[in-house]
MARKOL-644220 format. One line per field, with one value per residue: residue in three letters; z, y, x of N, C-alpha, C in turn. Coordinates in steps of 0.05 Angstrom, whole numbers, always signed. Each point is the difference from the previous one (the first is absolute). Example, Ala and Ser with C-alpha at 12.3 -4.5 7.8 and 13.67 -1.06 7.14 Angstrom:
residues 2
residu ALA;SER
nZ +156;-14
nY -114;+21
nX +264;-7
caZ +0;+1
caY +24;+24
caX -18;+16
cZ +0;+14
cY +24;+22
cX +18;-15
END
This chain:
residues 162
residu MET;ASP;VAL;HIS;ARG;LEU;LEU;SER;GLN;THR;LYS;THR;CYS;ILE;TRP;ILE;MET;ILE;PHE;GLY;LEU;ALA;LEU;SER;GLY;LEU;THR;ALA;PHE;PRO;ILE;GLU;SER;GLU;LEU;ARG;TRP;LEU;VAL;LYS;TYR;TYR;SER;LEU;TYR;PRO;THR;VAL;MET;THR;ASN;TRP;LEU;GLN;THR;ILE;TYR;ALA;ALA;ILE;VAL;ALA;THR;ASN;GLN;GLN;TYR;PRO;TYR;LEU;SER;TYR;GLY;THR;ASP;TRP;LEU;ALA;PHE;ALA;HIS;LEU;MET;LEU;ALA;VAL;LEU;PHE;ILE;GLY;PRO;LEU;LYS;ASP;PRO;VAL;LYS;ASN;ILE;TRP;VAL;ILE;GLU;PHE;GLY;MET;ILE;ALA;CYS;VAL;CYS;ILE;ILE;PRO;LEU;ALA;PHE;ILE;ALA;GLY;SER;ILE;ARG;GLN;ILE;PRO;ILE;PHE;TRP;ARG;LEU;ILE;ASP;CYS;SER;PHE;GLY;VAL;ILE;SER;ILE;ILE;PRO;LEU;ALA;PHE;CYS;TYR;HIS;ASN;ILE;LYS;ARG;LEU;ASN;SER;PHE;LYS;THR;ASN;SER;LEU
nZ +1;-19;+4;-21;-1;+19;-10;-24;+1;+2;-15;-11;+14;+4;-22;-1;+11;-15;-20;+12;+7;-26;-18;+19;-5;-28;+0;+15;-16;-24;+17;+5;-24;-7;+35;-8;-22;+18;+23;-16;-5;+21;-16;-5;+25;+11;+14;+3;-18;-15;+18;-8;-28;+7;+17;-13;-17;+16;+5;-25;-4;+18;-7;-27;+5;+18;-10;-13;+24;+4;-18;+18;+20;-5;+8;+27;+7;-8;+21;+22;-10;-10;+26;+5;-17;+5;+17;-13;-1;+21;+7;-1;+10;+18;-14;-9;-4;-6;+2;+15;-22;-15;+12;+5;-19;-6;+17;-11;-20;+14;+5;-27;-6;+18;-15;-25;+4;+7;-17;-18;+8;+9;-26;+11;-16;-20;+1;-17;+16;+24;-16;+0;+22;+10;-14;+5;+31;+5;-9;+16;+13;-16;-8;+26;+1;-20;+7;+18;-2;-12;+23;+17;-14;+4;+30;-4;-14;+15;+15;-14;+0;+24
nY -25;+15;+20;+4;-22;-9;+29;-7;-25;+6;+16;-17;-23;+20;+7;-26;+4;+18;-12;-17;+11;+14;-21;-9;+20;-1;-26;+4;+20;-4;-7;+16;+18;-18;+1;+24;+6;-11;+9;+17;-16;+0;-4;+15;+3;-25;-14;-14;+7;-8;-21;-4;+0;-15;-25;-2;-3;-11;-18;+2;-7;-18;-13;-1;-6;-19;-21;+11;+5;-19;+9;+21;-17;-2;+26;-5;-16;+14;+17;-17;-9;+26;+2;-27;+9;+28;-11;-11;+20;-1;-30;+9;+19;-20;-18;-2;+21;+1;-17;+14;+20;-27;-1;+19;+7;-17;+12;+20;-13;-17;+25;+4;-26;-1;+26;-12;-19;+14;+19;-20;-21;+18;+9;-25;-3;-9;-26;-4;+27;-12;-16;+13;+7;-35;-2;+18;-6;-21;+20;+24;-26;-3;+30;+3;-24;+4;+26;-12;-15;+12;+16;-20;-4;+18;-6;-27;+10;+22;-21;-19;+19;+2
nX +19;-3;+29;-3;+3;+26;+12;-13;+9;+20;+4;-9;+10;+16;-10;-2;+22;+15;-13;+5;+20;+4;-12;+11;+22;-11;-2;+21;+2;-12;+9;-12;+5;+26;+1;-8;+15;+21;-8;-4;+24;-16;-22;+20;-2;+19;-16;+23;+1;-24;+1;+26;-6;-21;+4;+18;-23;-13;+24;+10;-27;-11;+24;-8;-28;+13;+19;-7;+11;-16;-11;+7;-5;-33;-2;+5;-18;-15;+10;-2;-20;-6;+10;-13;-12;+4;+4;-17;-1;+18;-18;-24;+14;+8;-13;+25;+10;-27;+19;+14;-17;+12;+26;+4;-11;+15;+20;-6;+0;+18;+4;-10;+9;+24;+1;-7;+14;+20;+0;-3;+12;+17;+2;+0;+25;-28;+6;-28;+1;+7;-11;-18;+3;+1;-25;+5;+9;-21;-23;+4;+5;-21;-11;+1;-6;-14;-6;-3;-8;-15;-2;-4;-18;-15;-10;-13;-22;-12;+6;-10;-16;+17
caZ +2;+3;+23;-4;+10;+30;+11;-2;+14;+25;+0;-4;+27;+9;-6;+12;+29;+1;-4;+27;+24;-6;+6;+23;+18;-6;+8;+26;+8;+0;+19;+6;-28;-9;+15;-4;-18;-3;+15;-20;-17;+17;-6;-17;+18;+17;+26;+24;-15;+3;+29;+8;-13;+7;+23;-6;-9;+18;+23;-14;-4;+29;+7;-16;+14;+29;+5;-31;+0;+0;-32;-8;-3;-35;-25;+3;-13;-29;-7;+1;-21;-19;-2;-7;-30;-1;+8;-15;-21;-2;-19;-24;-9;+0;+14;+11;+26;+26;+0;+29;+3;-10;+22;+22;-12;+3;+30;+14;-8;+16;+28;+0;+11;+26;+11;-4;+16;+27;+6;-6;+18;+17;-6;-9;-40;-1;-9;-25;-6;-2;-18;-21;+7;-11;-25;-5;-2;-19;-26;-7;+3;-25;-15;+13;-1;-29;-1;+23;-23;-28;+9;+3;-31;-16;+10;-9;-29;+5;+13;-26;-16;+14
caY +26;+27;+18;+20;-21;-2;+23;+5;-15;+10;+28;-12;-11;+17;+14;-11;+5;+31;+6;-20;+13;+24;-4;-10;+19;+22;-14;+6;+22;-1;-29;+3;-1;-21;-22;-2;-14;-29;-6;+4;-24;-20;-21;-13;-14;-19;+13;+8;+22;+22;+11;+15;+25;+20;+7;+19;+26;+15;+16;+20;+25;+15;+14;+26;+22;+6;+14;+5;+1;-25;-9;+10;-27;-9;+21;-2;-28;+8;+15;-18;-14;+20;+8;-27;-4;+16;-13;-21;+17;-13;-21;+3;+15;-15;-24;-17;+19;+2;-32;-4;+8;-22;-12;+18;-9;-38;+0;+14;-13;-16;+8;-1;-24;-5;+15;-9;-19;+8;+29;-9;-11;+16;+17;-18;+4;-27;-16;-1;+25;-3;-18;+29;+22;-18;+1;+27;-6;-27;+10;+20;-7;-14;+22;+6;-23;-4;+28;-8;-20;+11;+16;-19;-10;+28;+8;-20;+18;+23;-5;-10;+23;+15
caX -21;+15;-8;-25;-33;+2;-1;-26;-16;+5;-17;-32;+4;+4;-23;-27;+0;-8;-29;-12;+2;-17;-32;-6;-7;-16;-22;+1;-16;-28;-14;-27;-9;+1;-14;-28;-2;+6;-29;-18;-5;+4;-5;+21;+15;-11;-11;+17;+16;-17;-3;+22;-2;-21;+15;+23;-11;-20;+21;+11;-16;-4;+28;+7;-14;+7;+26;+9;+28;+12;+9;+32;+19;+2;+9;+31;+0;-13;+25;+26;-2;+8;+34;+18;-5;+20;+29;+6;+12;+23;+8;-6;+18;+22;-10;+24;+5;-18;-14;-14;-20;-21;-1;-19;-26;-3;-1;-24;-12;+0;-11;-25;-14;-5;-13;-27;-11;+3;-15;-31;-7;-4;-21;-25;-6;-2;+20;+3;+7;+31;+10;+2;+25;+28;+4;+13;+28;+12;+3;+15;+27;+4;+17;+22;+21;+1;+15;+23;+14;+11;+21;+21;+12;+14;+28;+27;+9;+13;+21;+15;+14;+13
cZ -1;+17;-6;+3;+22;+12;-9;+20;+40;+7;-4;+31;+16;-3;+13;+29;+7;-4;+21;+21;+1;+6;+27;+17;-10;+10;+29;+16;+5;+13;+4;-22;-5;+9;-4;-29;-1;+16;-19;-19;+21;-11;-22;+19;+16;+26;+20;-11;+3;+31;+7;-9;+11;+31;-3;-9;+21;+23;-18;+2;+29;+11;-13;+13;+26;-2;-28;-5;+2;-22;-10;-6;-27;-19;-2;-14;-36;-10;-5;-26;-22;+3;-1;-27;-8;+5;-27;-30;+0;-17;-31;-17;-3;+18;+17;+23;+20;-1;+33;+6;-6;+29;+18;-11;+10;+30;+6;-14;+17;+27;+7;+15;+28;+15;-2;+26;+30;+11;-15;+29;+28;-6;-12;-27;+0;-19;-31;-7;+1;-20;-29;+1;-6;-27;-14;-11;-17;-30;-10;+0;-24;-20;+11;-2;-27;-5;+14;-25;-21;+8;+3;-31;-11;+14;-15;-26;+7;+13;-23;-23;+1;-9
cY +23;+21;+21;-14;-2;+25;+7;-15;+12;+25;-4;-4;+31;+18;-13;+3;+25;+4;-18;+18;+28;-3;-11;+27;+24;-13;+0;+27;-2;-26;+2;-4;-25;-26;+11;-14;-32;-6;-1;-22;-27;-24;-21;-12;-19;+14;+11;+23;+29;+9;+11;+30;+20;+16;+21;+31;+12;+9;+21;+25;+14;+9;+27;+20;+8;+11;+5;+3;-29;-10;+10;-25;-11;+13;-8;-28;+5;+14;-18;-19;+15;+1;-23;+1;+22;-23;-18;+21;-6;-16;+10;+18;-17;-23;-14;+23;-4;-27;+3;+8;-17;-23;+9;-10;-29;+2;+9;-23;-24;+5;+7;-20;+2;+30;+2;-16;+7;+23;-2;-12;+15;+21;-12;+3;-31;-10;+10;+31;-7;-12;+19;+14;-9;+1;+22;-9;-24;+6;+15;-10;-17;+11;+4;-16;-5;+22;-8;-18;+18;+21;-14;-8;+30;+5;-15;+7;+19;-12;-11;+19;+19;-11
cX +20;-15;-27;-26;+1;-13;-31;-25;+3;-13;-30;-7;-2;-25;-21;+1;-7;-30;-13;+0;-13;-27;-1;+2;-20;-31;-7;-13;-27;-14;-29;-15;+0;-14;-32;-8;-3;-28;-21;-2;+7;-9;+22;+20;-7;-12;+15;+20;-21;-9;+24;+2;-21;+12;+21;-9;-11;+16;+17;-20;-1;+28;+3;-19;+2;+28;+20;+32;+15;+1;+24;+20;+5;+14;+38;+5;+8;+28;+26;-4;+11;+25;+14;-5;+24;+27;+3;+8;+29;+14;-7;+22;+30;-3;+27;+0;-22;-15;-10;-26;-19;+4;-16;-29;-6;-4;-32;-24;-1;-11;-28;-18;+3;-17;-29;-12;+4;-19;-25;-14;-9;-25;-26;-13;-4;+19;+2;+7;+33;+13;-1;+16;+30;+0;+14;+26;+8;-1;+24;+33;+8;+15;+26;+19;+12;+21;+30;+18;+13;+18;+30;+16;+11;+32;+25;+9;+23;+30;+15;+8;+17;+25
END
């Protein structure tokens, strides 16, 4: 495989990560509106999910009415996702030099799983929702691992050409 194709595949994976993180960030801001929309289509989900979404929606509405400043926490969550997306611009520019960002992303993906199970249990999050949360780490590690493998190959091309 030539260097240009490896670089192109690597950058595609990085763009997938940037897009996913940015989308996650942008969708964390209007959480009440999104939940209202999800609850509106409750008949599409299994009963256990419908009950969970309705409970969460009621809690968010009540919290936003009584204590709107608590949603500031999800604003910071959204901001963090957007900043993580920006972080991946480094490997987009120079994947070999910035491989540490890919490694960081892979570590974060792995760490999602214990966080979901530990904090999820403490916060009484149903198991099916914790598995959904874990799926973000499992799915995201795929393009990151592919990227990491390609960057290692790109580095060997770079090293051999010196």
